[in-house]
N, CA and C atoms as an extended XYZ file, in Angstrom:
162
Properties=species:S:1:pos:R:3:atomname:S:1:resname:S:1:resid:I:1 pbc="F F F"
N         5.019       -7.898       11.145 N   UNK     1
C         4.444       -6.680       11.683 CA  UNK     1
C         2.936       -6.708       11.444 C   UNK     1
N         2.171       -6.359       12.455 N   UNK     2
C         0.728       -6.276       12.321 CA  UNK     2
C         0.287       -4.840       12.594 C   UNK     2
N        -0.528       -4.321       11.698 N   UNK     3
C        -1.088       -2.981       11.850 CA  UNK     3
C        -2.597       -3.121       11.703 C   UNK     3
N        -3.336       -2.571       12.628 N   UNK     4
C        -4.796       -2.636       12.549 CA  UNK     4
C        -5.357       -1.228       12.440 C   UNK     4
N        -6.190       -1.022       11.444 N   UNK     5
C        -6.881        0.251       11.268 CA  UNK     5
C        -8.311       -0.042       10.863 C   UNK     5
N        -9.181        0.905       11.089 N   UNK     6
C       -10.576        0.779       10.697 CA  UNK     6
C       -10.959        1.933        9.785 C   UNK     6
N       -11.780        1.638        8.789 N   UNK     7
C       -12.293        2.678        7.900 CA  UNK     7
C       -13.801        2.504        7.768 C   UNK     7
N       -14.479        3.571        7.450 N   UNK     8
C       -15.927        3.528        7.231 CA  UNK     8
C       -16.212        3.037        5.814 C   UNK     8
N       -17.348        2.415        5.657 N   UNK     9
C       -17.810        1.952        4.349 CA  UNK     9
C       -19.022        2.791        3.985 C   UNK     9
N       -19.092        3.219        2.729 N   UNK    10
C       -20.238        4.032        2.300 CA  UNK    10
C       -20.750        3.524        0.942 C   UNK    10
N       -21.964        3.907        0.624 N   UNK    11
C       -22.597        3.488       -0.635 CA  UNK    11
C       -21.938        4.151       -1.827 C   UNK    11
N       -21.860        3.391       -2.915 N   UNK    12
C       -21.438        3.914       -4.208 CA  UNK    12
C       -22.406        3.322       -5.227 C   UNK    12
N       -23.451        4.042       -5.508 N   UNK    13
C       -24.480        3.523       -6.396 CA  UNK    13
C       -25.418        2.597       -5.632 C   UNK    13
N       -26.151        1.788       -6.375 N   UNK    14
C       -27.171        0.939       -5.760 CA  UNK    14
C       -26.632       -0.393       -5.248 C   UNK    14
N       -25.588       -0.930       -5.886 N   UNK    15
C       -25.156       -2.277       -5.502 CA  UNK    15
C       -23.700       -2.356       -5.054 C   UNK    15
N       -23.040       -1.232       -4.918 N   UNK    16
C       -21.632       -1.239       -4.539 CA  UNK    16
C       -21.390       -0.443       -3.270 C   UNK    16
N       -20.323       -0.812       -2.579 N   UNK    17
C       -19.850       -0.063       -1.420 CA  UNK    17
C       -18.418        0.348       -1.690 C   UNK    17
N       -17.968        1.394       -1.018 N   UNK    18
C       -16.614        1.892       -1.233 CA  UNK    18
C       -15.990        2.223        0.125 C   UNK    18
N       -14.687        2.058        0.212 N   UNK    19
C       -13.940        2.450        1.404 CA  UNK    19
C       -12.587        2.990        0.946 C   UNK    19
N       -11.802        3.477        1.856 N   UNK    20
C       -10.472        3.982        1.515 CA  UNK    20
C        -9.414        3.064        2.118 C   UNK    20
N        -8.231        3.109        1.537 N   UNK    21
C        -7.098        2.368        2.081 CA  UNK    21
C        -6.307        3.354        2.934 C   UNK    21
N        -6.121        3.048        4.212 N   UNK    22
C        -5.393        3.978        5.082 CA  UNK    22
C        -3.978        4.266        4.561 C   UNK    22
N        -3.538        5.500        4.755 N   UNK    23
C        -2.224        5.942        4.282 CA  UNK    23
C        -1.095        5.045        4.813 C   UNK    23
N        -1.250        4.547        6.038 N   UNK    24
C        -0.243        3.657        6.621 CA  UNK    24
C        -0.019        2.434        5.727 C   UNK    24
N        -1.109        1.856        5.220 N   UNK    25
C        -1.003        0.675        4.356 CA  UNK    25
C        -0.437        1.034        2.989 C   UNK    25
N        -0.873        2.172        2.474 N   UNK    26
C        -0.384        2.619        1.162 CA  UNK    26
C         1.138        2.754        1.198 C   UNK    26
N         1.654        3.364        2.260 N   UNK    27
C         3.097        3.544        2.377 CA  UNK    27
C         3.807        2.219        2.643 C   UNK    27
N         3.278        1.415        3.559 N   UNK    28
C         3.930        0.156        3.932 CA  UNK    28
C         3.994       -0.821        2.762 C   UNK    28
N         2.955       -0.839        1.924 N   UNK    29
C         2.893       -1.786        0.807 CA  UNK    29
C         3.259       -1.151       -0.528 C   UNK    29
N         3.616        0.135       -0.492 N   UNK    30
C         4.001        0.866       -1.702 CA  UNK    30
C         2.914        0.754       -2.788 C   UNK    30
N         1.673        0.975       -2.402 N   UNK    31
C         0.547        0.912       -3.332 CA  UNK    31
C         0.512        2.203       -4.132 C   UNK    31
N         0.392        2.059       -5.452 N   UNK    32
C         0.358        3.222       -6.341 CA  UNK    32
C        -0.868        3.173       -7.237 C   UNK    32
N        -1.220        4.325       -7.761 N   UNK    33
C        -2.319        4.402       -8.703 CA  UNK    33
C        -2.026        3.478       -9.884 C   UNK    33
N        -3.002        2.698      -10.269 N   UNK    34
C        -2.823        1.755      -11.370 CA  UNK    34
C        -2.583        0.337      -10.884 C   UNK    34
N        -2.186        0.158       -9.607 N   UNK    35
C        -2.038       -1.185       -9.054 CA  UNK    35
C        -3.418       -1.827       -8.948 C   UNK    35
N        -3.450       -3.135       -8.852 N   UNK    36
C        -4.696       -3.875       -8.743 CA  UNK    36
C        -4.783       -4.520       -7.366 C   UNK    36
N        -5.984       -4.528       -6.786 N   UNK    37
C        -6.215       -5.239       -5.537 CA  UNK    37
C        -6.991       -6.513       -5.837 C   UNK    37
N        -6.466       -7.637       -5.390 N   UNK    38
C        -7.143       -8.924       -5.522 CA  UNK    38
C        -7.888       -9.168       -4.213 C   UNK    38
N        -9.193       -9.408       -4.282 N   UNK    39
C       -10.031       -9.585       -3.099 CA  UNK    39
C       -10.294      -11.072       -2.897 C   UNK    39
N        -9.955      -11.577       -1.715 N   UNK    40
C       -10.145      -12.996       -1.407 CA  UNK    40
C       -11.089      -13.086       -0.199 C   UNK    40
N       -12.259      -13.656       -0.402 N   UNK    41
C       -13.277      -13.753        0.630 CA  UNK    41
C       -13.287      -15.156        1.220 C   UNK    41
N       -13.226      -15.241        2.546 N   UNK    42
C       -13.357      -16.511        3.249 CA  UNK    42
C       -14.667      -16.443        4.024 C   UNK    42
N       -15.696      -17.120        3.518 N   UNK    43
C       -17.016      -17.051        4.149 CA  UNK    43
C       -17.073      -17.833        5.456 C   UNK    43
N       -16.175      -18.794        5.639 N   UNK    44
C       -16.171      -19.564        6.885 CA  UNK    44
C       -15.715      -18.704        8.059 C   UNK    44
N       -14.702      -17.876        7.838 N   UNK    45
C       -14.169      -17.031        8.911 CA  UNK    45
C       -14.675      -15.592        8.813 C   UNK    45
N       -15.451      -15.309        7.768 N   UNK    46
C       -15.971      -13.965        7.517 CA  UNK    46
C       -14.847      -12.931        7.462 C   UNK    46
N       -13.777      -13.292        6.746 N   UNK    47
C       -12.653      -12.377        6.570 CA  UNK    47
C       -12.454      -12.077        5.090 C   UNK    47
N       -11.880      -10.927        4.845 N   UNK    48
C       -11.584      -10.481        3.495 CA  UNK    48
C       -10.103      -10.150        3.435 C   UNK    48
N        -9.395      -10.778        2.522 N   UNK    49
C        -7.966      -10.543        2.353 CA  UNK    49
C        -7.754       -9.758        1.073 C   UNK    49
N        -6.952       -8.728        1.149 N   UNK    50
C        -6.608       -7.944       -0.036 CA  UNK    50
C        -5.159       -8.213       -0.396 C   UNK    50
N        -4.914       -8.457       -1.666 N   UNK    51
C        -3.560       -8.700       -2.140 CA  UNK    51
C        -3.245       -7.664       -3.218 C   UNK    51
N        -2.115       -6.984       -3.076 N   UNK    52
C        -1.720       -5.965       -4.058 CA  UNK    52
C        -1.005       -6.663       -5.208 C   UNK    52
N        -1.484       -6.425       -6.423 N   UNK    53
C        -0.865       -6.978       -7.634 CA  UNK    53
C        -0.282       -5.807       -8.410 C   UNK    53
N         1.017       -5.830       -8.579 N   UNK    54
C         1.714       -4.733       -9.273 CA  UNK    54
C         1.654       -4.936      -10.779 C   UNK    54
């Protein structure tokens, strides 16, 4: 199943950015407070993969 959503990115302090995880993803992946997101950056394809670590 593929789901595509877009969210805005905004500043959080001087060197960080913040965004939200759409509710659709939270429900589909059962993401809960306290879970960890692993960020995997592929600079060749300019993609960012998020992995939920329980």
